[in-house]
C-alpha positions as CSV (number, residue, x, y, z in Angstrom):
1,M,0.0,0.0,0.0
2,I,1.3,3.5,-0.8
3,R,1.1,6.1,1.9
4,Y,0.8,9.3,-0.1
5,A,-0.3,11.8,2.5
6,S,-0.9,9.9,5.7
7,I,0.1,6.8,7.6
8,S,-1.6,3.5,7.4
9,L,-4.7,2.5,9.5
10,A,-2.5,-0.2,11.3
11,V,-0.1,2.4,12.3
12,L,-2.8,4.8,13.5
13,L,-4.3,2.0,15.6
14,A,-0.9,1.1,17.0
15,G,-0.2,4.7,17.7
16,A,-3.5,5.0,19.5
17,A,-2.7,2.0,21.6
18,D,0.5,3.4,23.1
19,C,-0.3,7.2,22.6
20,R,3.0,7.9,20.9
21,A,3.2,10.0,17.7
22,D,5.3,8.8,14.8
23,V,8.6,10.7,14.4
24,S,9.5,12.6,11.3
25,L,13.1,11.9,10.5
26,L,15.0,15.1,9.5
27,L,18.3,16.9,10.2
28,S,18.5,19.8,12.6
29,Q,18.8,23.2,10.9
30,S,22.4,23.5,12.2
31,A,23.3,20.2,10.7
32,A,21.7,21.2,7.4
33,F,23.5,24.5,7.4
34,S,26.8,22.7,7.9
35,V,26.1,20.9,4.7
36,L,24.8,23.8,2.5
37,G,26.7,26.7,4.0
38,H,23.7,28.9,3.4
39,S,20.3,29.5,5.0
40,C,17.9,32.1,3.7
41,G,14.8,32.1,5.7
42,G,15.5,28.5,6.7
43,I,16.5,25.3,5.0
44,Q,13.7,23.1,3.5
45,E,14.1,19.3,4.0
46,Q,12.7,16.2,2.4
47,A,13.6,12.7,3.5
48,V,13.7,9.3,1.9
49,A,13.8,6.2,4.1
50,T,16.2,3.5,3.2
51,G,16.1,0.9,6.1
52,F,17.7,-0.1,9.4
53,D,21.4,-0.4,9.9
54,P,22.0,-4.1,10.8
55,A,25.1,-3.2,12.9
56,T,23.7,-0.4,15.0
57,G,19.9,-0.8,14.6
58,H,19.7,2.9,13.6
59,A,17.2,4.1,11.0
60,T,18.9,5.3,7.8
61,G,17.9,7.5,4.9
62,A,18.7,10.4,2.6
63,V,17.7,14.0,3.1
64,Y,17.3,16.6,0.4
65,L,18.3,20.1,1.6
66,Q,17.4,23.3,-0.2
67,T,17.4,27.1,0.5
68,R,16.7,30.0,-1.9
69,C,18.6,33.2,-1.5
70,G,17.5,36.3,-3.4
71,G,18.9,39.8,-3.8
72,S,15.9,41.6,-2.2
73,G,15.5,39.5,0.9
74,R,14.9,36.1,2.3
75,G,14.0,33.5,-0.2
76,G,13.0,35.8,-3.1
77,G,13.7,38.8,-5.2
78,Y,15.8,39.1,-8.3
79,H,18.8,37.0,-9.1
80,V,17.6,34.1,-6.9
81,T,20.2,31.5,-6.1
82,T,19.2,28.0,-5.0
83,Y,21.5,26.0,-2.9
84,S,20.8,22.3,-2.6
85,A,22.4,19.0,-1.7
86,W,21.7,15.5,-0.6
87,A,22.9,14.2,2.8
88,A,23.0,10.6,4.0
89,A,21.9,10.3,7.6
90,S,21.1,7.9,10.4
91,W,18.8,8.3,13.4
92,D,18.5,6.5,16.7
93,L,15.2,5.1,17.8
94,T,14.2,8.4,19.5
95,G,14.6,10.2,16.1
96,A,17.8,12.0,17.1
97,T,20.4,12.3,14.4
98,V,23.4,10.0,14.9
99,T,25.4,10.6,11.7
100,F,25.1,12.6,8.5
101,L,27.3,13.1,5.5
102,G,26.7,15.9,3.0
103,H,26.9,16.1,-0.8
104,V,26.1,12.4,-1.6
105,A,24.5,11.1,-4.7
106,P,20.6,11.2,-4.7
107,P,18.7,7.9,-4.6
108,A,18.3,6.4,-8.0
109,A,14.6,5.5,-7.4
110,I,12.1,6.2,-4.6
111,D,9.6,3.6,-3.5
112,P,6.5,5.4,-2.2
113,A,5.3,2.2,-0.5
114,F,8.7,1.6,1.3
115,T,8.4,0.1,4.7
116,A,10.9,-1.8,6.9
117,Y,10.9,-3.4,10.3
118,D,13.6,-4.1,12.8
119,G,13.8,-7.1,15.1
120,F,11.7,-5.3,17.7
121,G,8.8,-4.6,15.3
122,N,9.7,-0.9,15.0
123,E,8.7,0.4,11.6
124,L,10.4,2.8,9.2
125,Y,8.2,4.0,6.3
126,Q,7.9,6.5,3.5
127,T,5.1,8.9,2.7
128,I,4.7,11.1,-0.4
129,S,2.5,14.2,-0.8
130,A,1.9,15.0,-4.5
131,V,-0.8,16.0,-7.0
132,D,0.5,13.3,-9.3
133,P,2.2,10.6,-7.2
134,S,3.3,8.7,-10.3
135,S,5.8,11.6,-11.0
136,C,7.5,11.1,-7.7
137,L,9.2,7.7,-8.3
138,V,12.4,9.7,-9.2
139,F,13.1,12.6,-7.0
140,N,10.9,15.6,-8.0
141,T,11.0,18.9,-6.1
142,T,7.3,19.3,-6.6
143,C,6.7,16.2,-4.5
144,G,6.8,16.1,-0.7
145,Y,8.9,13.2,0.7
146,H,8.7,12.2,4.4
147,A,10.5,9.4,6.3
148,W,8.7,8.3,9.5
149,L,9.7,6.1,12.4
150,H,7.0,4.2,14.3
151,L,7.9,2.4,17.5
152,A,6.3,-0.9,18.2
153,D,3.7,-1.0,21.0
154,G,5.5,-1.2,24.4
155,F,8.9,-0.7,22.9
156,T,11.3,1.7,24.7
157,P,14.6,2.8,23.0
158,A,17.8,2.1,24.8
159,P,19.6,5.2,26.0
160,R,22.5,6.5,23.9
161,V,25.5,8.5,25.2
162,T,26.8,11.1,22.7
163,A,29.2,13.1,24.9
164,I,30.6,13.6,28.4
165,S,31.7,16.9,29.9
166,T,35.0,15.6,31.2
167,A,37.0,12.6,30.2
168,S,39.1,12.0,33.3
169,G,39.1,12.3,37.1
170,P,40.9,11.0,40.1
171,A,40.6,7.3,41.0
172,S,39.3,8.4,44.4
173,G,36.1,9.5,42.7
174,A,33.8,12.6,43.3
175,T,34.2,14.0,39.7
176,T,30.9,15.5,38.4
177,V,30.3,14.4,34.8
178,T,27.6,15.8,32.6
179,I,26.4,13.1,30.2
180,A,24.7,14.1,27.0
181,G,22.6,11.8,24.8
182,T,19.1,10.5,24.2
183,G,16.6,8.3,25.9
184,F,17.6,9.2,29.5
185,T,14.0,9.7,30.8
186,G,13.4,7.1,33.5
187,A,17.1,6.0,33.6
188,S,17.6,3.5,36.4
189,A,21.4,3.3,36.5
190,V,24.6,5.0,35.4
191,D,27.8,2.9,35.5
192,F,31.5,3.8,35.2
193,G,32.7,0.5,33.7
194,A,31.5,-2.2,36.2
195,T,31.1,0.3,39.0
196,A,27.9,2.2,39.7
197,A,28.1,6.0,39.8
198,A,28.2,7.4,43.3
199,S,25.1,9.3,42.4
200,F,23.3,10.7,39.4
201,T,20.4,13.1,38.5
202,V,18.4,12.9,35.3
203,A,18.0,16.5,34.1
204,G,15.9,15.5,31.1
205,D,15.7,13.1,28.2
206,T,19.1,14.3,26.9
207,Q,21.1,15.0,30.0
208,I,22.3,13.4,33.2
209,A,24.6,14.7,35.9
210,A,26.6,11.9,37.5
211,V,29.3,11.7,40.2
212,S,32.2,9.2,39.5
213,P,32.8,6.5,42.1
214,A,36.1,5.4,43.5
215,A,37.7,2.9,41.1
216,A,41.0,1.4,40.0
217,A,43.1,3.5,37.6
218,G,42.2,2.9,34.0
219,T,39.8,3.9,31.2
220,V,36.2,2.7,31.2
221,D,32.9,3.3,29.4
222,I,30.1,5.3,31.0
223,T,26.8,3.6,30.3
224,V,23.2,4.6,31.1
225,T,20.5,1.9,31.7
226,G,16.8,2.5,31.2
227,A,13.7,0.5,30.5
228,G,15.0,-0.1,26.9
229,G,18.3,-1.5,28.1
230,S,21.8,-0.1,28.4
231,S,23.5,2.3,26.1
232,A,26.0,0.9,23.6
233,T,29.6,1.8,24.3
234,S,31.6,4.1,22.0
235,A,34.5,6.4,22.0
236,A,32.2,9.2,23.1
237,D,31.6,7.7,26.6
238,L,35.2,6.9,27.6
239,F,36.3,8.1,31.1
240,T,39.8,7.7,32.6
241,F,40.3,7.2,36.3
242,V,43.7,8.7,37.1
243,G,45.6,7.0,39.9
244,V,47.8,8.7,42.5
245,P,51.4,9.0,41.3
246,K,54.1,7.2,43.2
247,V,57.7,8.2,43.7
248,S,60.1,5.3,44.1
249,K,63.5,6.8,43.7
250,I,65.4,10.1,43.6
251,L,68.8,10.3,41.8
252,P,70.9,11.8,43.4
253,E,69.4,11.8,46.8
254,D,71.3,14.9,48.0
255,G,72.8,18.1,46.9
256,P,74.2,21.5,48.1
257,L,72.0,23.9,50.0
258,S,72.5,26.4,47.2
259,G,70.4,24.2,44.9
260,G,71.0,23.6,41.2
261,T,71.4,19.8,41.4
262,E,69.8,18.1,38.4
263,V,67.5,15.4,39.8
264,T,65.8,12.4,38.2
265,I,62.6,11.3,39.8
266,E,61.5,7.7,39.1
267,G,58.2,6.1,39.8
268,S,54.8,5.6,38.2
269,G,51.6,7.4,37.2
270,F,53.4,10.5,35.9
271,V,50.5,11.4,33.6
272,D,49.4,15.1,33.1
273,V,51.8,16.2,35.9
274,M,50.7,19.5,37.4
275,S,53.6,20.2,39.7
276,V,56.7,18.9,41.4
277,L,57.5,19.9,45.0
278,F,60.7,19.8,47.1
279,G,59.2,20.3,50.5
280,E,56.8,23.2,49.9
281,S,58.9,24.7,47.0
282,A,57.5,24.1,43.4
283,V,60.1,23.6,40.7
284,G,60.2,23.4,37.0
285,F,60.3,19.9,35.5
286,V,60.3,17.8,32.3
287,V,58.2,14.7,32.1
288,N,60.3,12.1,30.2
289,D,57.6,9.5,30.3
290,D,55.0,8.2,32.8
291,T,57.8,6.7,35.0
292,S,60.5,9.5,34.9
293,I,60.8,13.2,35.5
294,T,63.8,15.4,35.3
295,T,64.0,18.5,37.5
296,T,66.5,20.8,39.4
297,S,66.6,21.1,43.1
298,P,65.7,24.6,44.4
299,P,67.8,26.4,47.1
300,G,67.1,24.9,50.5
301,E,66.1,26.9,53.6
302,A,68.3,24.8,55.9
303,L,70.5,21.7,56.1
304,D,67.6,19.3,56.1
305,T,65.8,16.4,54.3
306,V,62.6,17.3,52.5
307,P,60.0,15.1,50.8
308,V,59.8,15.2,47.0
309,K,56.2,15.0,45.7
310,V,54.6,14.7,42.3
311,V,51.1,16.2,41.8
312,T,48.7,15.0,39.1
313,E,44.9,15.0,38.5
314,G,45.0,11.7,40.4
315,G,46.4,13.3,43.6
316,T,49.7,13.9,45.3
317,S,52.3,11.2,45.7
318,G,52.7,10.0,49.3
319,A,55.8,10.4,51.5
320,N,58.2,7.5,51.7
321,A,61.9,7.0,52.5
322,S,62.8,6.7,48.8
323,A,61.2,10.1,48.0
324,R,63.4,12.4,50.0
325,F,66.1,14.9,49.1
326,T,68.8,16.0,51.6
327,Y,70.4,19.4,51.5
328,T,74.1,19.3,52.4
329,N,76.8,21.9,53.1
330,A,79.3,20.2,50.8
331,A,81.8,22.7,49.2
332,A,81.8,23.2,45.5
333,V,83.8,20.5,43.7
334,C,85.9,22.1,40.9
335,G,86.4,19.9,37.9
336,N,83.2,17.9,38.1
337,G,81.6,19.7,35.2
338,I,78.9,21.4,37.4
339,V,79.1,25.1,37.9
340,D,78.4,25.4,41.6
341,A,77.5,28.7,43.4
342,A,81.2,29.4,44.3
343,E,82.5,28.8,40.8
344,Q,82.6,31.0,37.7
345,C,83.0,28.0,35.4
346,D,83.7,24.3,35.4
347,D,85.0,22.5,32.3
348,G,85.3,19.2,34.0
349,D,89.1,19.4,34.1
350,T,91.3,20.1,37.2
351,L,94.3,21.1,35.1
352,Y,94.7,24.3,33.2
353,H,95.9,24.3,29.6
354,A,97.0,27.4,27.9
355,G,94.1,28.7,25.8
356,D,91.4,27.3,28.0
357,A,88.6,29.6,29.2
358,C,88.5,28.1,32.7
359,T,91.3,27.9,35.2
360,A,92.1,24.9,37.4
361,D,90.4,26.8,40.2
362,C,87.2,27.1,38.2
363,L,87.6,30.9,37.6
364,L,87.2,32.6,34.2
365,V,90.5,33.3,32.4
366,P,91.1,37.1,32.0
367,C,91.0,38.4,28.4
368,G,94.4,38.3,26.8
369,Q,96.1,36.1,29.4
370,P,96.1,32.5,27.9
371,T,99.4,31.6,29.6
372,S,99.2,33.8,32.7
373,P,95.6,33.6,34.0
374,D,96.7,34.4,37.6
375,A,98.9,37.4,36.6
376,P,97.6,41.0,37.1
377,A,98.2,41.8,33.4
378,P,99.0,40.2,30.0
379,S,102.6,39.2,29.3
380,A,104.7,39.0,26.2
381,A,104.3,35.2,26.4
382,D,100.5,35.7,26.1
383,A,101.0,37.8,23.0
384,E,103.2,35.1,21.5
385,F,100.6,32.4,22.3
386,V,97.9,34.4,20.7
387,L,100.0,34.9,17.6
388,A,100.4,31.2,17.4
389,A,96.6,30.8,17.7
390,A,96.1,33.3,14.9
391,V,98.2,31.3,12.5
392,G,96.6,28.0,13.5
393,A,99.5,26.7,15.5
394,A,97.6,26.7,18.8
395,A,94.0,26.6,20.1
396,C,92.6,29.4,22.2
397,A,89.1,30.2,23.4
398,P,87.7,33.5,21.9
399,S,86.9,34.7,25.4
400,V,90.6,34.7,26.1
401,C,92.3,35.4,22.8
402,D,89.9,37.5,20.7
403,A,91.2,40.7,22.2
404,D,89.4,43.1,19.8
405,G,86.1,41.2,19.9
406,S,86.0,40.8,16.1
407,G,84.9,37.2,16.3
408,D,88.2,35.8,15.1
409,V,91.6,35.3,16.7
410,T,94.0,37.3,14.4
411,T,97.4,39.0,14.5
412,V,95.7,42.2,15.5
413,D,94.7,40.5,18.8
414,A,98.3,39.5,19.4
415,L,99.4,43.1,18.8
416,L,96.9,44.5,21.2
417,I,98.0,42.1,23.9
418,L,101.7,42.9,23.3
419,R,100.9,46.6,23.7
420,G,99.4,45.9,27.1
421,A,102.3,43.7,28.0
422,V,104.8,46.6,27.4
423,G,102.7,49.1,29.3
424,L,101.1,50.9,26.3
425,D,97.4,51.7,26.4
426,A,95.4,48.7,25.1
427,A,91.7,48.2,25.5
428,L,91.0,44.5,25.4
429,A,87.4,43.4,24.6
430,C,87.2,39.6,24.4
431,P,83.6,38.3,23.9
432,L,82.0,36.8,27.0
């Protein structure tokens, strides 16, 4: 039987039995606009039913979208431009759009008597409004095409979760999550994985506010259960319980009171780290991976041992004997490659070699004194060494031998240093 302008008597009787109106399947105006990119006085829609998706159970169809834009106002005037396109779409059993894809090919033929049933007895059917229905078997803009969904008597659609407001929270629970979707009216349960929500409130058919329970660290699906069953899981409902981080080792375990010691923190749960603390002092840090953090000890307030803590969304790591850093009064060690507070430099060498920029005492070599770093002024030997460096017979750091600051060690530098050595005025300007 062809439904040209209304639904069948059987459908009317079924609808009367459960007092539910059939649902017209269309796209929202915002979805339609995202396809056309234009809307002049609204977008007109016509829908063609195609069946039920066997994988999801959703109703499927194609929707013709059209809007007319004219020069003198909405939908009319001179130089009218018509924008139109077909979109493939699917709807859940509440009639809410699940997916749509614009600019697809139109259906090759349209069956005005089309009807399809799913395994629950829900019906998807086509109606056509037209003066001459025989002209509507191939899409015709003078015809009115409507796709309808009729739910079987006593059938209640399962809830569907389409989005959650936050995708993570501490494993200790108490995170409020707003769940968006359809079919939430009368929901009897909300679960985070296998664990029931601590509490939930149904704000309407499309929204629930739930509080996460305490659970083991990991990622789970949030599901909603109603009279029609439980929501199917998808990427849209994933929630991650973040565990409390744990610090298991500090390397090294001590350093000078002046701070500046590079420290590696080892442990677990270093995900989305918010801060690292030495006692109460926050420090900068680099997360190498979820088991390792590199940081630098801050100056201490006293010779003491302080806890080292890592803070994440899951909480703050607990104190233990392996998560402590001790401040010492150890003197600076020249030659270890670390510039301590009492040193100007440290090249990792306890011997001084002519031309080096750092002395054996970890002090910067004065400009123009590659062979006499401890002397009050340059010597002729210094000038001779710089001359050798200028011709490539020796190596010398620019901060020591580039006396004119030109960027290169040349014979001019040797001459400047020689002038200073014999007591003539010579302004030395080695680069730092």
